[in-house]
C-alpha positions in Angstrom: 7.2 10.7 9.2 6.7 13.1 6.3 7.9 12.2 2.9 9.3 14.9 0.7 9.4 14.9 -3.1 12.8 13.3 -3.2 11.7 10.4 -1.0 8.7 9.8 -3.1 10.8 9.8 -6.3 13.3 7.4 -4.8 10.4 5.0 -3.8 8.9 5.2 -7.3 12.3 4.4 -8.9 12.8 1.5 -6.5 9.4 0.2 -7.3 10.0 0.5 -11.1 13.2 -1.4 -10.6 11.5 -4.2 -8.6 8.7 -4.5 -11.2 11.1 -4.6 -14.2 13.2 -7.3 -12.4 10.0 -9.3 -11.7 9.0 -9.1 -15.4 12.5 -10.2 -16.5 12.2 -13.2 -14.1 8.8 -14.0 -15.5 10.1 -13.8 -19.1 13.0 -16.1 -18.2 10.7 -18.6 -16.4 8.4 -18.6 -19.5 11.4 -19.2 -21.8 12.7 -22.0 -19.6 9.3 -23.6 -19.4 8.8 -23.4 -23.1 12.2 -24.9 -23.8 11.6 -27.7 -21.3 8.1 -28.5 -22.7 9.5 -28.5 -26.3 12.2 -31.0 -25.2 9.6 -33.1 -23.4 7.4 -33.2 -26.5 10.4 -34.2 -28.7 11.3 -36.9 -26.2 7.7 -38.2 -26.1 7.5 -38.3 -29.9 10.8 -40.1 -30.1 9.6 -42.7 -27.5 6.4 -43.2 -29.4 8.3 -43.8 -32.6 10.6 -46.2 -30.9 7.7 -48.0 -29.3 6.0 -48.3 -32.7 9.1 -49.6 -34.4 9.6 -52.0 -31.5 6.0 -53.3 -32.0 6.6 -53.6 -35.7 9.8 -55.6 -35.1 7.8 -58.0 -32.9 5.2 -58.4 -35.6 7.9 -59.1 -38.2 9.5 -61.7 -35.9 6.1 -63.4 -35.4 5.5 -63.7 -39.2 
């Protein structure tokens, strides 16, 4: 099967479309992962603070 210039141009434009879509997906995944990890860090910090205040409360009760 011989490819003429139009077939080649069509293939190239399809490939460009696929790659740009892949990049968009990668960017979206990166944004989602960053948001999730930020929330996780906030949650961990909040838990740590709550844990410390809970320990402090125990110490205050013991005194």
